[in-house]
N, C-alpha and C positions, 0 to 999 in steps of 0.2 A: 501072534498072527495069522492072517488064512494067507492061502495059497491060489493064484490066478493061474488060468488055463485059460490061451483062445478060443472063441468063440464064432464062426464064419455066421457071419450073414447072409441071409437067401439075397441070391439076384433079383434086382427087379423090386428090391422096395424100398427104392428111391435116396431120400439124405441118409446118410450117415448116421448110427443112433452116437451120443451124446456117447463119453467113455468114463473110466470109474470118477468120480469128484469132480466133475465139467470136463472131461476132458477131452478131445478130438478121436473118431475113432484114427487107427491106426490102420495103415495099408500092406495085405503080409504079400511073397514073392505072386499068387498071381493074379496079384495088381484089385484081388478085395478085400473089401471093410473089413476092420478085425475088433471084435472092443474086449472088453474085460470081464467075465462075472467071475462070484465066488464061489469056488467050490464046495463043495459041502464042509460044515467039522468037523475038526480031526476030534479024535477020541476023546472027551477027560473034557471037551468042552461046553457040555452040556448041547447037543444039538442045535446050536444053534449058529448059527452064520456069523461071523464077527464084518462089524467094518473099518478098513483105514481111514486113518484121518491121517493129516498130512503133519509130518512132523514138524518142529520150529528150524527155523531157519539156518539155525548153529549144528541142528544135528549132525550126527552124520548114521542115517537109518538101517537097517542090513533088511535088505529088501530079496525077494529074492524070484527071478521067474519056474513057471511050472518046470513041474522034474523032470528030468531027461535034459535038461539044456543046463549047458556049460553057465556056470554065475558070472558075469563079469563083474566087479568092484565099479562103481557110480565116482567118474571123476573128484577128485579133493576141489571140497568149497559147494560142490553142488549137488541138490539135495536129490533124492530118486524121479523126486515131479518135478523139477526145478524148480523149486520153490526158494528154496535158499539162496542170502545173496549172491551175485559174480565177483569173481575173486579181482581184484585190484589191480591196474593195470601196475607193470613195473615203470619205476622209474627210467626215463628215455634219457641219456645224455646227450646235451646239446655236444652236437657236431664238433671236432676239434679245428676249428680255422687258427692259420695262424698265426701269430698276433705282429703285428708290426711297428715295432721298435725303431725308434731315429735319434743317432746320437745330438748332442748340438752345442755350443760354448756361444758365451758370447763375445763376439769380436774385436774387444779388445781388452781380453783375457779373461779368463773362467774356470775352472775345475769342468768337463765333460757330465752333460745329465743324459738324462732321458727320456723321452715326453711317448705319447702312442695316445690313440684312442679319436683323434682330432678329426673330423669329416669335408672341414670348411679351412678357408684361408683363414677366417676370424677364428675358427677355435685353436691351429695349429698357434696361433699370437700369443693367447690364452694360457695354451699349455706349456708355452714359454717363457711364460711371467710366473707362470707359476711355480717352474721348475727351479724358475733362481731371484725365487721372492721379489719381482720387479712392481712399483707400481702399477695401475692403471696406465693400458696407454702409451708405452715410453719405447717398445719397438719400434724401427723407419720400417725396416726393412731390411729379409735376411737374402747369402748367397749360400749358396752352395760350393765346399771343398776349397773355402778360399777366404780366411779372415782380412780380405783390400775390401774397397772398397771399389771392385770391380763387378759391370755391368757386364758384363761377358760369362758372369757366373751367377749374375743375376736370380734368386726366384721368382720361375716364374709360374705356370703353369702344368712340371712335372718336378718331380721329385723319384732320384735313382732310390731300390732296396739301400743302397751300401752309402747312399750321398751321409753325409756330413753338413748340420747347417749351421750356420753363424746368422747368428740374429745382432745385428746396429740398432743401440739404441741409441736416443737423446742425447746431445753434446748442449755446445754453445748455441744461444740463439743473439741476431744483428737484425739490425735493420737499414734498409738499403733505400737510397732516394737517387731517382735515377730517372732522366732526359727519354723519353722514347722518341732518336731520331729519325727513326725511320717503320717502316712497317713490321720489319720484320725481326724481331727479340736473338735470333738462333736459339731457342733453349726445345728441345724433346725432354716429354712430359713423359711420366708414366704414376702407375702405385702398386702402391703393398695390397688392394683387394682388402683393406681393410681400415681407411680413412684415410688414409696418409698419399697426398700426392707428389711426388719426388723428381728432383733433376737428371736423365738418364743421359741425353748429352751437351755440350754446346757446340756449335760451330765457332770455329775460328776465325778470328777480328771482328765478330760478331757485337751487337752490342753490351750484350751480357759480360762475354768472355776476356775474363781477368777478372769480374766481377763474383761468381759466384760458384761453386765447387760442382760434381759430379757425386753424387745422395744428397745435397741440402735438397731438405724438408717446404716445400714452398708452404703457410704455417697460413700469412695474411695479406690481402694485395689491396692495398689505399684503405687496412683496415678493418675488410670486411674478412670473413675466415669461411679457411678457404679446406679447413679439419674436415673429414668426410665426403668431401667433393670429391668425382671422379674426375682420372687424367686428361681425359678431353674438357670438361666440366671448367676445367683451370688453363688448359689450354684457348679454352676461346674467350674466358674472361682476359687472359695476354692480348690477346691477338682484336680484343674490340678494345684496348686501349684508345685513350686520339691519338696520334703521331702529330709532336709538337709540345707533347707537356710533359713534366714530370709527373710520378709513380713511386710511391711505397713497397718495399718488397720487405715480409717479414719471415727471416728465415733461419729454422733451426737445422745445425752442421750431423751426422754422424758423428757420435764417439769418436775417436780414432783409435786403432790401436795401440795397447800397451804406453797411453800413454801418463798412462795416472800407478805406475806398476814403483815401487817402491828402488830408489839405487839399490847394486846390485852388494852383496858385502861378503867378507868372506867367510863367514860359519852357515851361507842358504845360498844351497845352487841357483842359476838363473833361470826364467821362467822359460820353456821351450816353448818355439812359434809353435804352430801345430802344423804340419805339414803339408806340404800342398803337390797335387800330382800322385798324390799316390793312394788312392783314392778310386775303389775301380763302381765304375757306373754297374747298377744289377740288371739285370735282362727285364725284371719288370720294374713299372715308374706309378708311383703312386696319381692320378692327376687328382690336382686340386682348382675348385672354382669358386668363385667370388659368391657366385650363388649355384644353392644344393651341392651333392653332398658327392666326395670323394670317390675314386674311383681306381681298382687298381688294371692296369692296362699293360701291354705289352709296350716297348719303343719302339717310337714311332718309326715307321718305312720312313726308304728313301727322299719318298712321293709327298710323305707327311713334312716331312720337314723342310725339303723344298720348296715347298708351298706356302707352309706355314712363317719361313725366314719374307716370301715375298709379300707377301702380303703385311704382313712387320713393314716392310718398306714404303708401301701404299699407304699405312698407315699413317707413319709418321710424314712422308711428303704433302698427305690432305690437308688435314688431324693437328701434326708436332707433336703425337703420342706414337707410345710403342708398346704393344701389350703384346703378348707370346700367350697369354690365355688369350685374352679375344681372336685373334692371330687359328687360333688352333678350333676354336670354337668356327669361325668360318668354313675355317676347312672341312671342317665336319661338315656342317651342312652344305657343301655342297656336293659329296658325296650321295649318292645314288637320284640325282636329278637327272634329268633329261635335255632339260632349257631355260635359256636364261628367268622366266617367268617364274616357274617354279621354287628358283631359288634365289630369286627378288622376292617373291611369299614369302618362304623361307625365314628371312632373312630381317625384314621390313617387321611381322610374327616376333621373330627371337629376340631381336636386336630393336625395338624400335627408343630406347631411351636414347641412342647413338643419335639418329636424324641423319641414316646416311644418304648425299642423294643418290639419284638412280644412276650417273653418271659413275662415280666413287663403286656403286656395286655392280658394273658393268665391268669396269678394272680389274675389281676382285675375282669377279669370274671365270674372265679372259685372263689370268694369272695364275689359277687355281690350274684351269683347264692347260693351260700352255707343260707346268708341273706336271699335270698328269701324263698329257704327248712327250714328256720327255725334251721341250723344246730351247728349257732352262733350265 
């Protein structure tokens, strides 16, 4: 193989000449273009200069620069003229994200299962169903850290990272015939975010007091299925029932805790009820939404908690519903809005399905503003 020596081109010669094998000329330290030309053939080569051909892509030719220059080996997997295939990029390992694994039980009694990988309320119920091999659409609602039908611990928009999720499944069904003797039935409705609306509160001495229980799923009204309806749609239909007429309710009760456990025997230890009040809430929570993915965020501030509670009270007063997730969404929409017009526009755009009247939005704006200013 011939050696090469640098050859300076004359200044003012115009465009630099092409280098060996069609490569562009290089520039030396003086800023002048440098090309390479063959040296005279070495003895024993017949006096004819040899030409250099491209080495195969897989080969590693032993090329040396001009005499007197230290030899520098070409980098691995790269030919002398850069014609070899570039090295394959190393496999990039995905960033290690901590897994969010939650413990869950069936409220009426079961072993503890583990669930993960859900990004919405609907997927949460699907994961619980898979963990316990439940038929589809059996879970009415969930409570946190309590196996009781306790609406104060109802799973809403937030799950603490150390919370235990108790799933309440369908129990007995029944049908009621009721006379609507006055406009208000005394029911506050909520839903599980996955198609089941149920009773969250019952006003004492109201029409429905003593007839239904907290946690009962309203499956149908006058034969019209309510499965898949949101809480506000069920509340609206109940409100629009004519006063002085009979109506029917199809109710599905949640299965009560431990109502089907076998009698205790001398050979079997009693099934222990889940411990309540001993589970600490994590410093972060997983926020679930009926629409859109779940997000990991810090525990709500005192302002956010107070504002959401006040908004939830207003929703119950105006619409007969309670919805922690909806209240939290309204608080989020309030943030960064400088005036009521901007807030109303944001609410109308994001929550159009609810059809909030302007005066209700105005009261919500005022309630959140009072919480922010510390007036409540």
